[in-house]
C-alpha positions in Angstrom: -20.0 5.8 -13.6 -16.3 5.4 -13.4 -13.8 6.6 -15.9 -11.8 3.9 -17.6 -8.1 4.6 -17.0 -5.6 3.5 -19.6 -2.6 1.5 -18.5 0.3 3.8 -19.2 3.7 3.7 -17.7 2.9 6.6 -15.5 0.0 5.0 -13.7 1.4 1.5 -13.4 3.3 1.0 -10.1 5.7 -1.8 -9.5 4.8 -3.7 -6.3 7.9 -4.9 -4.5 8.1 -8.0 -2.3 10.4 -7.9 0.6 11.0 -10.8 3.1 13.6 -11.8 5.7 14.0 -15.5 6.6 16.2 -16.8 9.3 17.3 -20.5 9.3 20.1 -22.7 10.6 22.5 -24.9 8.6 21.9 -28.3 10.1 24.3 -30.0 7.7 27.3 -28.3 9.3 27.2 -29.0 13.0 30.1 -27.6 14.9 32.1 -29.5 17.5 30.2 -27.9 20.3 26.9 -29.2 18.8 25.6 -25.8 17.5 24.7 -24.7 14.0 25.3 -21.3 12.3 22.3 -18.9 12.1 21.9 -17.7 8.5 19.7 -14.9 7.1 18.1 -14.8 3.6 16.9 -11.4 2.3 14.5 -11.7 -0.6 13.4 -8.7 -2.8 11.2 -9.6 -5.7 13.0 -12.5 -7.4 16.4 -11.7 -6.0 17.9 -12.9 -2.8 21.1 -12.6 -0.8 22.3 -14.8 2.0 23.9 -13.2 5.0 25.9 -15.2 7.4 25.7 -14.2 11.1 28.3 -15.1 13.7 25.7 -16.5 16.0 25.5 -20.2 16.9 22.3 -21.9 17.7 21.6 -25.1 19.5 19.5 -27.1 17.0 17.3 -28.5 19.8 15.9 -25.0 20.6 15.5 -23.8 17.0 11.9 -23.4 15.8 11.9 -23.3 12.0 8.2 -22.3 11.7 8.7 -19.2 13.7 12.3 -18.6 12.7 13.6 -18.1 16.2 14.9 -20.0 19.2 12.5 -21.4 21.8 12.9 -21.0 25.5 14.7 -18.6 27.9 18.2 -20.2 27.9 21.2 -17.9 27.4 21.6 -19.2 23.9 17.9 -18.6 23.0 18.0 -15.0 24.4 21.2 -14.1 22.4 19.8 -15.7 19.2 16.4 -13.9 19.5 18.0 -10.6 20.3 20.3 -11.0 17.3 17.3 -11.8 15.0 15.4 -8.7 16.3 18.4 -6.5 15.7 19.1 -7.9 12.2 15.5 -7.6 11.2 15.3 -3.9 12.3 18.7 -3.1 10.6 17.9 -4.8 7.3 14.3 -3.4 7.2 15.5 0.1 8.0 18.2 -0.1 5.3 15.8 -1.4 2.7 13.4 1.5 3.5 16.2 4.1 3.2 17.3 2.7 -0.2 13.7 2.6 -1.4 13.1 6.2 -0.3 16.4 7.5 -1.8 15.9 5.8 -5.2 12.2 6.5 -5.3 11.6 3.4 -7.3 12.6 -0.2 -6.6 15.4 -1.3 -8.8 17.2 -4.7 -9.3 20.3 -4.0 -7.1 18.5 -3.3 -3.9 19.2 -6.8 -2.5 22.9 -6.4 -2.8 22.8 -2.8 -1.5 20.9 -4.1 1.5 23.5 -6.7 2.1 26.4 -4.4 1.6 24.8 -1.7 3.7 24.1 -4.2 6.4 27.7 -5.3 6.4 29.2 -1.9 6.5 26.9 -0.6 9.3 26.7 -3.8 11.4 27.2 -2.7 15.0 25.4 -4.5 17.8 25.8 -4.3 21.6 28.3 -6.8 22.9 29.4 -7.6 19.4 26.9 -10.5 19.2 26.3 -10.2 15.5 28.3 -8.9 12.6 28.1 -9.5 8.8 30.1 -12.5 7.7 
C-alpha cells in the first residue's frame, strides 16, 4: 500500500516547457528574392523573437521541418546556422536553469540577451540582430 503524499510547496515541481522554432518572414521579400530567417524561443508562456542575419530562398524552405531542403550553398549555410543557433540557445538555457536552480520568468530574455552577447560563429554567418 502506498503512502499518500500531501501537495506541499516542497514536493511540487514546476515543469518548464522549452522550444525553439525557426521560420522565415515571407511578407518581406528582399530584392534578391530571399527572406530573413527568424527564431522564436518559447519558455513556458513567454517567448522572444531573435532575428538572424541569414537569408533564405523561400523555394527551398521547409516549414514543417524548420530547415532548408537540398544541398545548395544557401541551404547548407542556413542549416548550419540553424544547428549552431539551436546548440547555442539550448546550452545557454541549460546554464541559466542550472545556475538559478529553479525556472523563473525572465529566462526567455536572459537566453536572448546571452545569445546576443555570446554570438560567435565561424565565417560570421549568424549573429544576433
